DRENZANU-441545 format. One record per residue: z, x, y of N, C-alpha, C in turn; residue number from 1. Coordinates in nm, 3 decimals, decimal comma. Layout:
BEGIN
{nc3->Z; nc1->X; nc2->Y; cac3->Z; cac1->X; cac2->Y; cc3->Z; cc1->X; cc2->Y; i->NUM}
...
This chain:
BEGIN
{nc3->0,270; nc1->2,086; nc2->-0,091; cac3->0,249; cac1->2,009; cac2->0,029; cc3->0,310; cc1->2,081; cc2->0,148; i->1}
{nc3->0,247; nc1->2,061; nc2->0,263; cac3->0,298; cac1->2,120; cac2->0,385; cc3->0,395; cc1->2,022; cc2->0,448; i->2}
{nc3->0,520; nc1->2,033; nc2->0,411; cac3->0,617; cac1->1,939; cac2->0,464; cc3->0,660; cc1->1,982; cc2->0,602; i->3}
{nc3->0,697; nc1->1,882; nc2->0,679; cac3->0,739; cac1->1,906; cac2->0,816; cc3->0,874; cc1->1,976; cc2->0,822; i->4}
{nc3->0,892; nc1->2,051; nc2->0,925; cac3->1,021; cac1->2,113; cac2->0,954; cc3->1,066; cc1->2,061; cc2->1,089; i->5}
{nc3->1,186; nc1->2,092; nc2->1,128; cac3->1,232; cac1->2,045; cac2->1,258; cc3->1,145; cc1->2,099; cc2->1,370; i->6}
{nc3->1,093; nc1->2,221; nc2->1,357; cac3->1,008; cac1->2,275; cac2->1,462; cc3->0,872; cc1->2,207; cc2->1,464; i->7}
{nc3->0,816; nc1->2,172; nc2->1,347; cac3->0,686; cac1->2,105; cac2->1,347; cc3->0,700; cc1->1,961; cc2->1,395; i->8}
{nc3->0,815; nc1->1,898; nc2->1,372; cac3->0,836; cac1->1,763; cac2->1,421; cc3->0,834; cc1->1,762; cc2->1,573; i->9}
{nc3->0,887; nc1->1,865; nc2->1,636; cac3->0,883; cac1->1,874; cac2->1,782; cc3->0,741; cc1->1,893; cc2->1,834; i->10}
{nc3->0,651; nc1->1,942; nc2->1,750; cac3->0,513; cac1->1,969; cac2->1,789; cc3->0,419; cc1->1,853; cc2->1,757; i->11}
{nc3->0,471; nc1->1,740; nc2->1,713; cac3->0,387; cac1->1,626; cac2->1,677; cc3->0,303; cc1->1,581; cc2->1,795; i->12}
{nc3->0,177; nc1->1,549; nc2->1,764; cac3->0,090; cac1->1,487; cac2->1,864; cc3->0,149; cc1->1,348; cc2->1,893; i->13}
{nc3->0,162; nc1->1,313; nc2->2,017; cac3->0,227; cac1->1,188; cac2->2,058; cc3->0,160; cc1->1,063; cc2->2,001; i->14}
{nc3->0,031; nc1->1,066; nc2->1,982; cac3->-0,042; cac1->0,947; cac2->1,937; cc3->-0,020; cc1->0,913; cc2->1,789; i->15}
{nc3->0,036; nc1->1,003; nc2->1,711; cac3->0,062; cac1->0,973; cac2->1,570; cc3->0,148; cc1->0,847; cc2->1,556; i->16}
{nc3->0,110; nc1->0,760; nc2->1,461; cac3->0,197; cac1->0,647; cac2->1,431; cc3->0,311; cc1->0,698; cc2->1,343; i->17}
{nc3->0,426; nc1->0,632; nc2->1,346; cac3->0,538; cac1->0,675; cac2->1,262; cc3->0,502; cc1->0,666; cc2->1,114; i->18}
{nc3->0,554; nc1->0,758; nc2->1,035; cac3->0,533; cac1->0,756; cac2->0,892; cc3->0,521; cc1->0,894; cc2->0,832; i->19}
{nc3->0,477; nc1->0,897; nc2->0,711; cac3->0,472; cac1->1,017; cac2->0,629; cc3->0,385; cc1->1,127; cc2->0,688; i->20}
{nc3->0,262; nc1->1,094; nc2->0,724; cac3->0,168; cac1->1,196; cac2->0,772; cc3->0,166; cc1->1,200; cc2->0,924; i->21}
{nc3->0,147; nc1->1,321; nc2->0,977; cac3->0,130; cac1->1,338; cac2->1,121; cc3->0,058; cc1->1,469; cc2->1,146; i->22}
{nc3->0,008; nc1->1,484; nc2->1,267; cac3->-0,064; cac1->1,605; cac2->1,308; cc3->0,015; cc1->1,672; cc2->1,419; i->23}
{nc3->0,023; nc1->1,804; nc2->1,413; cac3->0,094; cac1->1,881; cac2->1,516; cc3->-0,005; cc1->1,943; cc2->1,614; i->24}
{nc3->0,049; nc1->2,003; nc2->1,719; cac3->-0,035; cac1->2,053; cac2->1,827; cc3->-0,120; cc1->2,176; cc2->1,793; i->25}
{nc3->-0,120; nc1->2,219; nc2->1,667; cac3->-0,211; cac1->2,326; cac2->1,625; cc3->-0,354; cc1->2,273; cc2->1,606; i->26}
{nc3->-0,369; nc1->2,141; nc2->1,611; cac3->-0,499; cac1->2,076; cac2->1,587; cc3->-0,602; cc1->2,125; cc2->1,689; i->27}
{nc3->-0,723; nc1->2,154; nc2->1,639; cac3->-0,833; cac1->2,198; cac2->1,726; cc3->-0,936; cc1->2,088; cc2->1,746; i->28}
{nc3->-0,911; nc1->1,970; nc2->1,692; cac3->-1,002; cac1->1,858; cac2->1,713; cc3->-1,133; cc1->1,868; cc2->1,637; i->29}
{nc3->-1,131; nc1->1,931; nc2->1,522; cac3->-1,255; cac1->1,946; cac2->1,444; cc3->-1,297; cc1->1,815; cc2->1,376; i->30}
{nc3->-1,203; nc1->1,721; nc2->1,363; cac3->-1,225; cac1->1,589; cac2->1,303; cc3->-1,262; cc1->1,591; cc2->1,155; i->31}
{nc3->-1,234; nc1->1,701; nc2->1,086; cac3->-1,254; cac1->1,703; cac2->0,942; cc3->-1,167; cc1->1,597; cc2->0,876; i->32}
{nc3->-1,045; nc1->1,578; nc2->0,927; cac3->-0,956; cac1->1,476; cac2->0,872; cc3->-1,020; cc1->1,338; cc2->0,883; i->33}
{nc3->-1,083; nc1->1,310; nc2->0,996; cac3->-1,150; cac1->1,181; cac2->1,014; cc3->-1,266; cc1->1,166; cc2->0,915; i->34}
{nc3->-1,341; nc1->1,272; nc2->0,897; cac3->-1,453; cac1->1,268; cac2->0,802; cc3->-1,404; cc1->1,238; cc2->0,660; i->35}
{nc3->-1,288; nc1->1,293; nc2->0,624; cac3->-1,234; cac1->1,274; cac2->0,490; cc3->-1,157; cc1->1,142; cc2->0,476; i->36}
{nc3->-1,098; nc1->1,093; nc2->0,583; cac3->-1,016; cac1->0,973; cac2->0,577; cc3->-1,026; cc1->0,892; cc2->0,707; i->37}
{nc3->-1,140; nc1->0,828; nc2->0,732; cac3->-1,159; cac1->0,757; cac2->0,858; cc3->-1,068; cc1->0,635; cc2->0,876; i->38}
{nc3->-1,009; nc1->0,585; nc2->0,769; cac3->-0,916; cac1->0,473; cac2->0,780; cc3->-0,779; cc1->0,517; cc2->0,833; i->39}
{nc3->-0,755; nc1->0,648; nc2->0,839; cac3->-0,622; cac1->0,696; cac2->0,875; cc3->-0,618; cc1->0,790; cc2->0,995; i->40}
{nc3->-0,727; nc1->0,857; nc2->1,025; cac3->-0,729; cac1->0,955; cac2->1,133; cc3->-0,826; cc1->0,914; cc2->1,242; i->41}
{nc3->-0,795; nc1->0,954; nc2->1,364; cac3->-0,882; cac1->0,930; cac2->1,478; cc3->-0,871; cc1->1,049; cc2->1,573; i->42}
{nc3->-0,946; nc1->1,046; nc2->1,683; cac3->-0,943; cac1->1,157; cac2->1,778; cc3->-0,912; cc1->1,107; cc2->1,918; i->43}
{nc3->-0,830; nc1->1,184; nc2->1,988; cac3->-0,806; cac1->1,161; cac2->2,129; cc3->-0,907; cc1->1,250; cc2->2,202; i->44}
{nc3->-1,013; nc1->1,190; nc2->2,253; cac3->-1,119; cac1->1,267; cac2->2,318; cc3->-1,071; cc1->1,338; cc2->2,444; i->45}
{nc3->-0,978; nc1->1,276; nc2->2,517; cac3->-0,927; cac1->1,338; cac2->2,639; cc3->-0,850; cc1->1,466; cc2->2,609; i->46}
{nc3->-0,773; nc1->1,465; nc2->2,500; cac3->-0,691; cac1->1,582; cac2->2,464; cc3->-0,760; cc1->1,676; cc2->2,366; i->47}
{nc3->-0,869; nc1->1,630; nc2->2,303; cac3->-0,941; cac1->1,715; cac2->2,208; cc3->-0,864; cc1->1,743; cc2->2,081; i->48}
{nc3->-0,788; nc1->1,643; nc2->2,035; cac3->-0,712; cac1->1,661; cac2->1,911; cc3->-0,718; cc1->1,532; cc2->1,829; i->49}
{nc3->-0,697; nc1->1,547; nc2->1,701; cac3->-0,694; cac1->1,434; cac2->1,609; cc3->-0,550; cc1->1,386; cc2->1,594; i->50}
{nc3->-0,534; nc1->1,264; nc2->1,539; cac3->-0,401; cac1->1,210; cac2->1,516; cc3->-0,408; cc1->1,104; cc2->1,406; i->51}
{nc3->-0,294; nc1->1,073; nc2->1,350; cac3->-0,284; cac1->0,969; cac2->1,248; cc3->-0,265; cc1->0,835; cc2->1,319; i->52}
{nc3->-0,361; nc1->0,744; nc2->1,304; cac3->-0,347; cac1->0,615; cac2->1,370; cc3->-0,307; cc1->0,505; cc2->1,271; i->53}
{nc3->-0,317; nc1->0,532; nc2->1,141; cac3->-0,271; cac1->0,438; cac2->1,039; cc3->-0,224; cc1->0,518; cc2->0,918; i->54}
{nc3->-0,103; nc1->0,491; nc2->0,875; cac3->-0,051; cac1->0,557; cac2->0,756; cc3->-0,120; cc1->0,500; cc2->0,631; i->55}
{nc3->-0,127; nc1->0,577; nc2->0,524; cac3->-0,193; cac1->0,528; cac2->0,402; cc3->-0,123; cc1->0,404; cc2->0,347; i->56}
{nc3->-0,206; nc1->0,308; nc2->0,307; cac3->-0,154; cac1->0,182; cac2->0,252; cc3->-0,191; cc1->0,165; cc2->0,105; i->57}
{nc3->-0,285; nc1->0,244; nc2->0,058; cac3->-0,330; cac1->0,234; cac2->-0,081; cc3->-0,328; cc1->0,373; cc2->-0,144; i->58}
{nc3->-0,342; nc1->0,378; nc2->-0,274; cac3->-0,349; cac1->0,507; cac2->-0,342; cc3->-0,473; cc1->0,584; cc2->-0,299; i->59}
{nc3->-0,582; nc1->0,514; nc2->-0,272; cac3->-0,704; cac1->0,580; cac2->-0,225; cc3->-0,680; cc1->0,643; cc2->-0,087; i->60}
{nc3->-0,615; nc1->0,567; nc2->0,003; cac3->-0,581; cac1->0,623; cac2->0,135; cc3->-0,493; cc1->0,747; cc2->0,118; i->61}
{nc3->-0,394; nc1->0,738; nc2->0,031; cac3->-0,302; cac1->0,850; cac2->0,006; cc3->-0,380; cc1->0,973; cc2->-0,040; i->62}
{nc3->-0,472; nc1->0,953; nc2->-0,134; cac3->-0,551; cac1->1,065; cac2->-0,186; cc3->-0,638; cc1->1,126; cc2->-0,077; i->63}
{nc3->-0,694; nc1->1,044; nc2->0,009; cac3->-0,779; cac1->1,094; cac2->0,117; cc3->-0,696; cc1->1,170; cc2->0,222; i->64}
{nc3->-0,578; nc1->1,119; nc2->0,253; cac3->-0,491; cac1->1,189; cac2->0,348; cc3->-0,446; cc1->1,323; cc2->0,292; i->65}
{nc3->-0,414; nc1->1,326; nc2->0,165; cac3->-0,374; cac1->1,451; cac2->0,100; cc3->-0,489; cc1->1,551; cc2->0,103; i->66}
{nc3->-0,611; nc1->1,504; nc2->0,075; cac3->-0,729; cac1->1,591; cac2->0,079; cc3->-0,750; cc1->1,645; cc2->0,222; i->67}
{nc3->-0,731; nc1->1,558; nc2->0,320; cac3->-0,745; cac1->1,602; cac2->0,460; cc3->-0,641; cc1->1,709; cc2->0,493; i->68}
{nc3->-0,517; nc1->1,686; nc2->0,449; cac3->-0,410; cac1->1,783; cac2->0,475; cc3->-0,443; cc1->1,918; cc2->0,410; i->69}
{nc3->-0,490; nc1->1,915; nc2->0,288; cac3->-0,522; cac1->2,039; cac2->0,216; cc3->-0,644; cc1->2,109; cc2->0,275; i->70}
{nc3->-0,732; nc1->2,035; nc2->0,341; cac3->-0,857; cac1->2,091; cac2->0,394; cc3->-0,848; cc1->2,132; cc2->0,541; i->71}
{nc3->-0,741; nc1->2,096; nc2->0,609; cac3->-0,730; cac1->2,123; cac2->0,752; cc3->-0,738; cc1->2,273; cc2->0,780; i->72}
{nc3->-0,835; nc1->2,316; nc2->0,863; cac3->-0,853; cac1->2,459; cac2->0,886; cc3->-0,740; cc1->2,526; cc2->0,965; i->73}
{nc3->-0,660; nc1->2,447; nc2->1,037; cac3->-0,550; cac1->2,506; cac2->1,113; cc3->-0,413; cc1->2,469; cc2->1,058; i->74}
{nc3->-0,410; nc1->2,400; nc2->0,944; cac3->-0,282; cac1->2,364; cac2->0,882; cc3->-0,200; cc1->2,273; cc2->0,974; i->75}
{nc3->-0,270; nc1->2,183; nc2->1,045; cac3->-0,204; cac1->2,100; cac2->1,146; cc3->-0,158; cc1->1,964; cc2->1,094; i->76}
{nc3->-0,199; nc1->1,926; nc2->0,974; cac3->-0,157; cac1->1,797; cac2->0,919; cc3->-0,033; cc1->1,820; cc2->0,835; i->77}
{nc3->0,069; nc1->1,741; nc2->0,861; cac3->0,197; cac1->1,756; cac2->0,792; cc3->0,235; cc1->1,630; cc2->0,718; i->78}
{nc3->0,330; nc1->1,645; nc2->0,629; cac3->0,377; cac1->1,539; cac2->0,541; cc3->0,529; cc1->1,543; cc2->0,545; i->79}
{nc3->0,590; nc1->1,434; nc2->0,588; cac3->0,736; cac1->1,428; cac2->0,595; cc3->0,800; cc1->1,414; cc2->0,458; i->80}
{nc3->0,719; nc1->1,399; nc2->0,354; cac3->0,773; cac1->1,395; cac2->0,219; cc3->0,837; cc1->1,265; cc2->0,180; i->81}
{nc3->0,793; nc1->1,154; nc2->0,237; cac3->0,850; cac1->1,024; cac2->0,202; cc3->0,807; cc1->0,977; cc2->0,065; i->82}
{nc3->0,713; nc1->1,047; nc2->0,001; cac3->0,666; cac1->1,006; cac2->-0,130; cc3->0,534; cc1->0,935; cc2->-0,122; i->83}
{nc3->0,467; nc1->0,924; nc2->-0,236; cac3->0,332; cac1->0,862; cac2->-0,237; cc3->0,339; cc1->0,710; cc2->-0,220; i->84}
{nc3->0,227; nc1->0,656; nc2->-0,178; cac3->0,212; cac1->0,511; cac2->-0,170; cc3->0,217; cc1->0,453; cc2->-0,309; i->85}
{nc3->0,287; nc1->0,346; nc2->-0,329; cac3->0,297; cac1->0,282; cac2->-0,461; cc3->0,181; cc1->0,192; cc2->-0,485; i->86}
């Protein structure tokens, strides 16, 4: 997993909700994360970047967020390592 570091935490997109997953400013706004997990990701059209608007609440959400993180072309989705959804 791509866990966050202190430097990546400083680069968090402001719109991210607090929690395990977040997107940093390396995001290019391709919205692949939204395509893979529309219940958790959205796009700020003004800024041209994606962000986490809802943290995973189910195991299915968790699996989709993980898939989005692994598929991100710029490695912009991070995981604070709080552990999986129960």
